[in-house]
N, C-alpha and C positions, 0 to 999 in steps of 0.2 A: 131187433133187426127188423126190417120190414119184413112181409111174407113174401113178396115180388123178390128182395133183395135175398133171402133166403133159397130162395127154389133156383136163383142165379148161382149162388155159391154150391148148393147142393148139386147141381146137375154138373157145374163145374170138377169138383171134387170126383165126382162119381166117374169122369173118364170119359163122356161123351160129349159128340156136339151135337146133340140135339136142342132145337131153341135157339141155335146160331144163325145169322144172317151173313148179309154181304158186306155190312156194316165191318164187321169183324177182318173180313178178308180187304178189303180196302184200307182198315189202317195198319196191316201186315205187310202189304205189298210194299211200299218206301223203302222197308227195313229189307226183304227179303232180295230188291232189285238192284241195292248196293251190297248186300253182305255175302250173298249167294256168287256172283261174279267173281268178288274178290275171293272167296274163299276154294272156286275151281281155280282160277289165276295162283293160287297158292298150292295147288296143289302139288306142283313137282319138287317144292321146298318141303314139303310133308315126307316125300319119298326118299329124299335127301338127311332129312333129321332119322331117319328110320334107318340108314345107315349105320347111324353112329356119331357120336361127336367129332372124332379125330376127323373124318372122311368128311363129316357136313362143315368143317374150319380148313379143310384141305382142300375144298371145292368153292370156297368164298363163301358161306351163308355165314353170315351174323348170329350165331344160335340163339343167342339173349333175348336179342330184337324180335327176329322171328317166332317165338315162343311165345312172349308177351303178345306180339301181333293174333298168332295164330289163337291163344287163348282168348281175347279179347272179342272174335270173331266167333270163335264157337259158343261161348258163354253168351253173348248178345242172340246169335242164333238160337238157343236154346231158349233162350227167356221171352224171346218175343213169340214163339210157336208157344211155348206154357201159358203165355199171358192170354191168350188166345183159347188153345185146345187142352188146357190143363195137361192131368194126369197123362191122356191121351198120347202123350208125345214120348212116354217113355217107352215106347215101341222104338224111339227113335235112335235110344242108347243099344237095345238088344239087337237089332238087326243091321248093322253093321259090321258087328262082332262076329255074327255069321253068314253074311255075304265074305265079307274076307275067307274066311277059310273054304268057301265052296269057290269062289273065282281068283284067289289070290290077294297078295298084300297092296298093290300098286294102289294107287287113288287115281282111278279112272273112270270115265264114265261108265263101263262095264260092271265094276262094280255098285257103282249110285244107280245103275239100273236094278241089279241085283237086290242091291238093300231097297230101294223103293218096293219092288215085288214081295221082298220077306214081310214088310211092314202092313201091306195089304192082307196079304196071306195071314200073317198073325191076329191080324183086328176079325177079320172074316170068320178063323177058325174059331176066337174067343167069343164073338157075338151067335156063333151058333149052339157053344155048350152053353150061354146061358139063357137062349129061347128054348133050345132042345130040353134042356135039364129043369128049368126051373121056369118058365113063359115070364113074365112079365113084373116076378120078385124075387126074392132068395140072394144068390152070390151078383153084382153086378161084372160085366164087363171088365172093367179094370183089377177086379180080384184073381180076375183069371188072366192076364197078364203078369201080373204082379206072382202068380203061382207058377207061372212058366218062369220070369227074369228074373227072381231070387236068385233059383238055383243056377242058373248060367252065371250070374253075376260071384256068386260063391265060388264057381270051378274057376273063372277068371282071376278072381283073387288070389284060392291058391296055388297056379298053376303059376303065377307070376313072384310068388313069394320065394 
C-alpha cells in the first residue's frame, strides 16, 4: 500500500475526521438529502411498529414492506456515514438508546435533538480523556468510545434476552 493510502486508512480506522475536507461532505449530501427526510417521514410508522405487529396490522400498516424499507433506509444512512466518517459513527449507535431513556421512545425531533447533543457530548468527553491522559500518543479517541459503548451494548443484549 502506498504511504498516502496507508495514512488515509489509518485515520479512517482511528475514528477521527482529521484530514477530511468538503469533498466528503458534498459526496454525502445527495444521500442525506434523500434519506433523512424519508426517515423523518417514516417516523410515525416506527411509532406504530413499536406497538406490536397485531396493532400495526390493525391500523393498516404493511409490516413486512415497512420493515424492509426502514431497514434499507437505516443501512444506507449508516453505510454512507461510515464510508466517510469511519468508526466515529459508532456514536450514532449508542446515543439514540440513551436519548430514548432520557426523553421517551417516540420518534420525534425532541428525541433527535437529544441524540445529536449526546453524540457531541460523548465525542468531546472521549477527546478530553485522550488529550488529558495520553497527549498525542497512547489510546485513540475511538478506543474510549468503544470502552463506553461495548458495556452498554452488552447491557442492551442482556436486557432484551
